[in-house]
N, C-alpha and C positions, 0 to 999 in steps of 0.2 A: 504494499499499500504506499501511498505518498507519505504518510506520517512515519512509517517504518524507515523509508529511504531517508527522509529528513533527519531523523534521529541518528541513524547509522552514519550519515555523512558528518553530522555535528560531532558525534562521539569519536569517530575514527580519523577524520580528516581536519575539519575546521578547527576544533578546539586544540588538538595537539599542535597544529601549525600556528596557533595564535590568530586565526582568521575570524576576529570578532565582528567584522562588518560584512559577513557573508551569510546569506539566507536564501531560502527558496520561497519565502513569503513576500509577495509583491507589496502588500499593505505595510509590512514592517519596513521594507526597503524604501518606500515612498515617504516614510516619516523622518528619515535621516537627511543627511547632506548628499544630494544626488544630482547628477547632471540631467538637465532637461533636454529632451530630443527636439531638434529643430529641423526645418526645411526651408527652402527658398520657394516662396509662393509665385503665382503667375504674375504678380506685380513686382517681382524681383526683390521683395522684402522678406527678411527672415521672420518666420513665425513658429511658435511653439506647437509641437505635435501632441495630440492627446495620448495619454498613457493607457487608453482602453485596450489596445492590442496586447500590451504587456501583461495585462491581468489574465490572459488566456494561455500563458506559458505553463501553467500547472500540469496539464496532461502529458507533457513531454518529459517529465522527470523520470529517471535520472539522467536522460540524455542531454538535457538542457534546462534552462529555467532558473539558474542561480543568479542572484543579484550580489554583486561584490564591489569592493574598492580596488583601486590600483595596487595598494599595499598587499591586500589579501591575495589578489591574483598573482602577484610576484612570489608570494610564499608558496602557492600551489605550483607555479612554474619551476621554482627551485626544487621542489619535491620531485617533479617529473624529470628534471635534468639530472638529479642525483639518483636516478633509477629507483625511485620510490623509497629512498632512504632520506629521512628528514635531516636537515642540517644539525639538529641536536642528537642525531644518531638513532 
């Protein structure tokens, strides 16, 4: 289930790597300091895009749908580059 996946990722990946700003919950992610998506409209002005589409990422877990910070993503990439051995061992 989605809850089981979220819990497993938090316990086995996010928490051990110190990924405190990573979640699968869109509502939680949108309460923090996040980048707002934009696009250039037909009038060549930058406009904010609705977050409605992002709220539908839940069904694709665990293949996608995580909300994260640049710092947390770097922690995960370091894990991958270290062949799944965390910098802390």
